N, C-alpha and C positions, 0 to 999 in steps of 0.2 A: 360163444356170442354172436351174435346176429350179425352180417357183413352189411357196409353201409351202403345204401342205393347210391347211383352214379347221378340222379337226378340231383341230389342234394349238394353237389359242388357246379361250382359255377368258378368259369375260368373272368381270372382278376383282366383288366380293362387294362393294355400297356401304356404306360405312362411315356408322354411323346414331350414334357419340360421338364423332365428331371435333373436337366445339368442346370438346368434357367437359375441365376443367382435372383431373390425375390429380396431381398435388400441392396441397396444400395453397396458399394464399396468405398470406406470410409476411412481415410488418416486421424490418427490418436486427435490429431488438431480440430479436423475438421468434424468428429462424434463431437467435441466436449465442447466446441461453441454449438453447434445444434443444441444438446443440454443446459447450455446456459442460455440461449431463446428461450427456451422453454421456462423458464424460472423469469416470472415478470417480474421479482420484487430486485435481483436483481441485473436485468434490464431497465429499469427503472433508475435505479444508484447509475449509473453505465451515462446511463442517457441525462439526469442529474451534471453528473461530475462534467460531463462537457460542458452541459452550456452553461456551470458556472467558469469553467478554462476561458471557453470561446470571448464571453464576457467579461471576463479578468483582462484578459488583452486587447477587447477592442473597448469596452468603454472610457477609459481613462485619455486614449486618443482621439477621439471621438466629441469632448465636454470640452468648452473655454474655462473650466478651471484645474487648477494642478491640486496636490494633494496636502501640497507647503503651505502653498502662498495663503495671508491672512487679511479678511476685510472684517475689520473689527465694527462695521456699522452697521453689518450682516447679519450679526453673530446670534446664536439661537435660536434661527429660522425654523419654520415649521415646515415640514414636504410639503413641496409645489410642484409647478409645474417649472419653475427656472430652479430647484433644489427639490430632486427627487424624493432625496432620502433627506432633508433640511440639512441646518449647519453645522458646527458647534459654537462652543461660544467664543472663537476666533473668527469666527466668519471663513470657515473651511468647509468648503463641498463634501457631504458623507459620503456624497455617493461616488466620488472621486474616491475619497480614504477606504472604504471597503472595498474597492475591486483594488484598489493598490495593494489594500491588507493581507486579500486572499489571493494574489500574485505573493508576494513574500512569505506566507505561510504554505501555502503550495511549493515554492520552490527549498525551503526548507528543507519539507518533507521527504519531496523529491531525490533534494542531494543526500540526506542522512541516510535514505532506505536504498540509496545507491550503495553512498560508503559499506552500509550493512550487507549489501550484497555482496560485494568482491571482497572485503573481509572474512566476513560468514563462510562464506561456499569454500574458500581456500581451504583457510583452515581447518574448520569439519572435516573436508574434504581428505585432505593429510591426516589429518588424527588420526581419521577412521581408516584409511589406506595403510597409511604404514603400521601401526597396531604396537603394541610391544609397550617399552622404555617411553618411546616419541609421543604416545598417546598419553601416557600416562604423567608424562612432563607437561603436553599439554594441554592437560584437563583441568591440572594443579592449577597452572598461569589462568585458562577464565575463569575457576572457580572464585581466586583474588579478586581478578575484573570485576567477576557480575557483583563482589561482597564489598562493591564500594557502593557508597549511593549515590544516583544517577543525579539529584539533585545539588549535593555538597561538591560532587567533581562541576557540576555545568557552574555554580558560584567562583569556584576556583578560576577558573578557565574565566570570566569574565572579571574579576576583581584582576589579573594579570595582564589579560590582553584588551578587557575595556567591553563593554556592551554591544554588540551587535552580530550580526548574522553570522559569520566565522566563527562566532566563539560558539557559536551556539549549536553551530552545525556538531561542530569538532567536541563539545561535548555530548554531544547525544551519541555520535557517531565510536565513541573512546566503546561506549557500556554498551552502544545499544547492539551491536554483532551478536552479541554475549546467546542471545536465542538462536539467530537465525545457524550458526555457528553446531550449537549443540543438534537443531533436527537435520541439518544438514548429515552431521556425525552417523544418529542413530537411522537411515534411512542406506546411508554407504554400508556399514555396519551389517546391516541387510543383504547388502543387492554383493558384497565383494569376492564373496565365493559360491555365486551362481555362475550358470555354466559360459555365458557369452562372457564372463568375464576372468574367467582361468582360458578358455580358446586364446584369447588376446593374449595372455599373460606366455599359454603355451607359444603361442608364435612370432614372440620377442616383443611385441609391447612394451616398451618402458614405462614408466610410470606413470608418468605427468599425464601419456597419451591417454592411456587408459581411465583416469581421472578425468580430465577432462573432451576426453571421443561417448567413453561408454557409463560413468557413475553417473559423473555431473549432469546428463538429456534426462538422466530415468530418475532424475528427483526435482526436475524444472517444474513439474507441477506442485509440488509442496513449495519452492521456491515460489515460485508466481503468488502464492494463496499467501503466504510471509509477506510478501513487502505488501498486499492491499492492505495489513494490518500492523503494517510497520509505520510507513505515509502516516495516515491520523495521530499515530501514537508521539511520532515525532511533531506533527502540528498542534495537537495538547500540549506539547512538551514547552514547546514553543512560546504558546499564547499563555499558560502561566508561568512562565517566567514573566512576559510583558505586563504578564496582570498583577503580576506582586512588583512593577517593578526596575525590575532588573537584567530585562531582554530589548526587545531593540527600540534603538536611539531617537527618540521625538529630534527631527518632525517629520521621520520617516512613521507609518501606519501599519499598523498590522494586527489583526484582530483582536489577537491578543490585550494589543495597547486601547484598543476602540471602547473594545467591553470594560476594561477597566475604566476607562474615561467616562464612558455612559453609565456604570453603575455608582459616580460618583454623586449624578444630578438625573437619577431616573427618579426621583422622585415629582422633579420638572421640568425633568425634560427627558420624557421615556422613549422618545426616537433614537436618543443616543444611544440605548443599550440594543432596544427592539431588533432593528436591522444589522446591526454585525454581530449578535444571538441567536439569527435565525440562519445568516449564511454559512454562519461557523455550524449548527446543529445540521443543516444540512448537506455539509462537508463528510463531517465525521460519521454520521446514518451513511450517506450514501458511499463510501469506503468500505461500511460491514456488514453492508449489502452486498455489493460488491462481489469481498471477498467471501461470503457465504457462500454466492452463486459458482464462485470459482473451483471454491472448495468439494461441493458437490460435483462440477460438473469436469474437473480432472481427476474424480474417483473413477477406477475402469469397473471398481464393485458394485459403482453406481448404475452402473451404465445397463440398459434397459430393452 
């Protein structure tokens, strides 16, 4: 074998920036926000939700009308400079009633989702962490609750408590937390045997401390995504109940109630149906787009 000539070898240039960090250091939430901002549809949904929320808070405050005062002589007016969305058959300003409806719908959705968050996360976390017979019993209870039809439960609560915001929130919250509990339980089962949990247990950390400070923070991304889907589900549930006449009491306005009233006169007064339906659709679409974006942004596997 012939020897290799030395002139075929060239010394490697010394690297002076080997220790330089090319990519800036970011926390998990900073990286998630960076990826969320790249999702144009999710950011559009977030902007629309912010705008609708701000307008729902501000618009009724700066209007000379309210949602319940009737002006019979101004009934069924078309949209104009005086009444942006027109008026209903009782002369009530539809602009104010629509934004009051947005207030009520968002309030019900956020409150129901908050109850789902607290009950579902605690129930699922405790069930998965304790395990054994306790987990089996808690899952059988969960299956019984899940088997109860939500609509039937809501109607029963409304019959005993009367129509209103409180009965709708309680009826949805009683069975709405089941999905959250199942998701959290599945994730905690995967995490509770990880090394950081075993280390905390070895150091003498109590179970409630491990659940609150080690397990739940590691499933917070999944929880946030589930909330973005729970809020529109609760809003749709309230709107459905109001549409069939067992939801919000008149003259209180909600999007479902306004859509129900507009559907009855859609052939003659289409604006009474069109504006509440557009706002309602925007809310549901925006929450779904934001939820999809958060699901991708909070998933470490999607990191590039």
